[in-house]
N, C-alpha and C positions, 0 to 999 in steps of 0.2 A: 553479411549474414542474411539468408533467405527468410521470408516471412514464415515458412513452415518451421524452420529451426527456432525462430523466435517464439512461436506458439508452443512448441514442445518444451522449450526451456522455461517458459512462463508458467507452466502448470505445476512447478515446484511450490510447496506450501511456504508462505512467508512467515518466518519465525525470528524472534530477537536473536541477534548475534551475541554469544556469551563472552567473547574475547574483546578486549579494548587495547589500543585504539583500532578503529576500522580504517583501512587505507583511504577510503573516500566516503562521501556522504551517501548513506543508503537511500534507496527509493522508498518514499512513504507508501505503504499498502493500506489503502483506506478500509477495505473490507476483508483483509487477511490473506489474499492470494495474489501471486504474480500474474495469474491468468486474468484477474480483473484489471490489473494495471495494463496488461497487454491489450485488452479490449479497448482501453483508452488511447491506444496507439502511442505507447511510450517509445522513445527513440532507442536506437540500438545502443547508444552510449549509456543511457540510464540502465538498460537491461544488463549490460556488461558490468556496471557498478554493483548491481544486486548479485550477479553471479560471482564476482570476486568476494563479496562479503559472505556469500553462502559457502564458498570453498574454504574460507578462513574458519568458519564455524565448524565445518567437517573436520578440519585439521585439529582444532582445539578439542573436539569431542573424542577423537581417536587418541590424542595424547592423554586425556583424563582417564580413558578406559585402560590404557597401558599401565598408568600409575596405580589404578585400582587393582588390576590383576597382580601386580608385583606385591602390593600390600597384602592381598589375600593369601598369596603363596607364602609370604613371610610369617603370617599368623598361623597357618596350618602346619608349618614345619616345626619340629622340636628344637629347642634352643641348642645351639652348637657348643656354647661355652657354659658348662655347668656351674661355674663359679661366678658368673656375671650377676651382679646385684646392684640395684639403684637405691637401696634403703640404707642409709648410714647407720652403723652400729648393729646391723643384723648379724645373726649367727653365721650364716653363709656356709661355705665349704672351704676348709683349710687346705686340703690337698686331695688328689684323686689317685687311688692305687689300682693299677692294672694287674689283674691276676691271671696267670697262665694255669689253666686247669687240666692240661694234657695228662699229667700224672696223677690226677685225682687227689689233690691236697685236702687236708682236713683243717678246720679252723674252729676255735671256741674252747676255752680252758675248762669248761664244765665237763667235757667228755674227752677232748683230744689234746695232746701235747701240753699237759698241765704244767710241766717244768721247763719246756723249751722256750725259745724266743718267740715273740709276738710280732705281727706285722704292724701293730699300733705302738705309737710312742705314748709317753705319759701325758695324760690329759686329753687323749683322742678317743672318740667313740664312733661306732658305726650304728646307724639306725636301721632296724629291720622290722618288717610287719608281716605277720603270717595270716593264713586262712582266708584271705579275701579273694576277690573284692566283694564288699557289701555296700551298696551305693549309699545307704543312709549314713554310714560312718566313714567310709573311705573318702567321700567328698570333703568331710570336715578335716580329715587328716591331710589331704592334698592342699586344702586352703591354708592350714597352719604351716605346712612346709614351704609353701610359696611365700607366705607373709614373712618368713624368716630366711628366705633365699637359700634354703638348704635342700639336700638330696638324701634319699633313702633307698633301701632295697626291699622289694615286695616279693615274698615267696607265696605265689598264688596257687590255690587249689584248682585242679582242672575243671571240676563240675561247677564251681563258683564262677570261673572264667567264662564257661559256656553260657551260664545263666545270665550273665551281664557283661558281654564282650565289650560293649561301648565304654563301660566304666574302666575296665582294664586298659583299654586303648588310651584313655585320658591319663592314666598313670604313666604309661610309656611316653606319651606325647609331652608330659611335663619334665621329661629328662631323667626319671628315676629308673633304676635297674630292676628288671623283672626276672625273678628266679622261679623255682618250681617246688611243689609241696605235695606231690602225688595227685592222683585223680580224685579220690574221695576221702582222703584223710583217715585211712585205715591204719591201725596199729600193725606195723610190719612184723612184729614178733608173733602175731596171731594169724599170719598168712603163710601159706605154703610158698616156696621159692618161686614157682612159675606165676602164681597170682600176685606176689609182691612185685615181680618184674613187670607184669602187665599194669599194675597200679602206677608204677614209676613211668613207664613208656607212654601210656595213654595220658597221664597228667602232663608230661612234657609236650606231647603233640597237641593236646587241647589248648594249653596256654598259648603256644605258638600260633595256632590257628585263630584263636580269639583276637589277638592283637594284629595278626597279619604281617608279622615281620620277625626276624630272628630274635631270640631271647638269649639271656646269659646262661651259661652252663653251671649255674649255682643251684644246689639242692639242699633242702633241709628235711630230715625225717619227721613225720608227724609224731607228736609226743616225745620227740628226741629218741625214739625207739629204733635202734640201728643194728639189726642182725649182722653178724660178721659176713655172711654170704652176700647180703645186699650191699654192704659197704664195698666189698671187693667188686661187685658188678657195676655199681655206680662209678667207682674210680676207673674201672676198665673202659667205661663209656666216655671218659674224659670230662667228668663233672666234678666240680669242687663241692665238698660236703661241709656244711656250716652248722655248727652247734651255737652255743651262746656263752656269754660271760656274765651278763646282767639280765635278770628276769624281772619284768615290771609287775608280774602277778596281776595283770589287769583283768583276768578272768575270775578273780576272787572277789571283785568289788565293782560297783557301779560308780564309785566316787573318783573323780579325776584327781583330787588332792591326795587321796590315799595312794593312788598309782604313782604320783610324783614322789611321794615320800619313799616308796619302795625303791624307786630308781636311784634317787639321790643318796639314800643311806648306803646302798651297795657301792655306788661310785666313790663315796667318801673313803671306803676301805680299799677298793681296787684301783681307783684313779684312771682306769681306761677299760675298754672292752666293747664287745658286740652286744647291743641291747635288744631284747626281744619284746615286741609289742604285738597286738592283734588288731588289725583294722576292722574287725567285726565286733569289737567290744565297746560298750558305751563309755567306760571309764577312760579309755585311750582317746576316743573322739572328744571327750569333754576336757581332758587335761593336757593334751599334747601341746597346745599352743603355749600354755603357761610353762610347761616343762622346758620347751625350747628356749624360752626367755631365761629360765633359771639356769640352764646349761651355759648360756652366754655370760650371765652375771657371775658364775662360779669359775669362769676361765676354761671351760671345756670346749673342744674343737671337734667339728664333724668331719669325718673322712668318708668320701664316696668311693665305693668299690665298683669297678667295671671289669668286664671280661676281655681278655686278649683276643679270643676267637668266639664266634657265636655257637649256640647249642646245636647239636646235630640230632635230628629226629629219625625215626624209622618209618618207611613208606606205608607199611601195613597199619600202623597206628595213626598215621596222618589221615588215611582214608576213613578210618573209624571216627576220628575226631571231627572230620568234616560232616559226616552223617549226623553226629550228635549235635553239632553246631546248627545244622539246618532243622533238626527235629528236637527241639528243646524239651519235649515232654519227658525225656529220660533223665532230666536234671531238675533239681529243686530250684525254685525261684529265689535264688540268693538267700537261702535259709542258713543261719549261722552254723558253723561246725562246733561240736563239743570239744573243748580243749581239755587238757589234763591237769591234775593236781600233782605237785612235786613235794616230796618229803625227804629232806636231807640228800638231795641229789637223785633219789629213786623216783622213777616215773610211774605213776599209777593212774591209768585211764579212768574217767568217770564211769560209774556203773550205768547201764541202760535204764530207761524209765521203768521197765517192768523187771524187778530183780528175780523173778521166778525163772524166766527163760532167757538165756543169753545167745540164742541161736541167731545168726545173721542170714539174711537172704540176699540173693543177687539176681538181677534180671538176666534171662537167657535170650538167645536170638529169637525165640518164639514169643517173647513178651511175658512169659510166665515167670514164676520164681521158684527157687529151690534152696534147700538148706545147705549151708557150707560147713556145718559141724555135725558131729555124731550125737549131739545132745537132743534129747526128746523134745519135741515142740508141742506136745499134747496140752501143755498148760496154756498155750496161746491159740490153739486151733479150735474153731467152733465145731461142734458135732455135725455130722452130715445131715441128720434129720432135725437139727435145731432150726427154729424160726426166729431169726433176729435180723436187725438192720445191717449187721456185718456179713450176712451170708452172701456168697457170690451168686450173681445172676448169670446162668449159662457159663461161659468161659471167662467172665470178668474177674479181675484180680480183687480179692477181698480188701476191705478198708484197712484191716490190721496189717496186711502185707504191704499195702501201699505206703503206710507210715514207715515200715521197716525199710522199704526201698527208696524212700524220699520222693514218692510220686503223689502224695496226698495234695489235693488242691489243684492238680494239673489236669488238663483235658487231653484226650487222645487226639 
């Protein structure tokens, strides 16, 4: 080896070799570099010893990096086996049902097929959560489901998914099924057919865009309000329509224990069914962990429903969903949706905050708002010559319209 080659090799920094044993005795580096050893005229033999040790260190570091990369990939990917559980005695998942939605099947005895056969056996339940995601409570729900090693189906609202796409991705990454619940949770009986279709399609595209992967073609009508024309349209699009069997009535209380009593009292009579929760409600977040334990102790088993084929979206709504995802000012920041009260099976939406006027407003492409009903809005509109804090400045949207649009608190 030439002196020049020795000098070039000697300029490598001397570091401790992390792997043991070293093939031969390393050269002591008094002040930290091979260059200093070379200046002391080390022999070629000693330099080769240090070079061999250095090559061994490089090999070990490369191997450790490969192991780390494999571990990172495994952690970021969703679990392949939904039934895997390392907790003895956990509720878990008893079985997985794959549903073919090509013909638009209907599920849930409250509205559909009340006397026909059920996909569930005695003692089996399906856990479903509507209206989310809402980070504050959805996180607690996911934590409880993971603690009991079980799976659920989340019917996500489009604008809530856009407002917190990361939270919905965590739901999907945990192995849960993600379905659809329209764009803005409007009562479909109060929408014209074209607008109801737009609510459905934009909701599907928004949820799919938020998680960045195909979703399940599972759909649930807001307030369980299912016009005949929309049922036919959703079925023609190849989506399964899900009603419920058991209602937790979690929107009527903030008490987790009362929510649990509602569920268990109905299960005692029915012995099986699709259970409705809302992962935007405090009572569900507080009581779901104890309820899962109670289901286990009472001999109930959880069934996880999955789709045979992914949901299909329409390109024109995909484009609009991407725009909304990038410009979140058109959506609320994960504000909870108002749910409905049910009386003897009849669905009655909650009245708006101002009982005088029930006119709804929608954003147009120009950013302004317009009335969607023929009801007079004079009870809520400020006079043109009035001087108040809610009066619009120039072309700005008034505060009262921002509240109706769900834009309050957001910046342009």
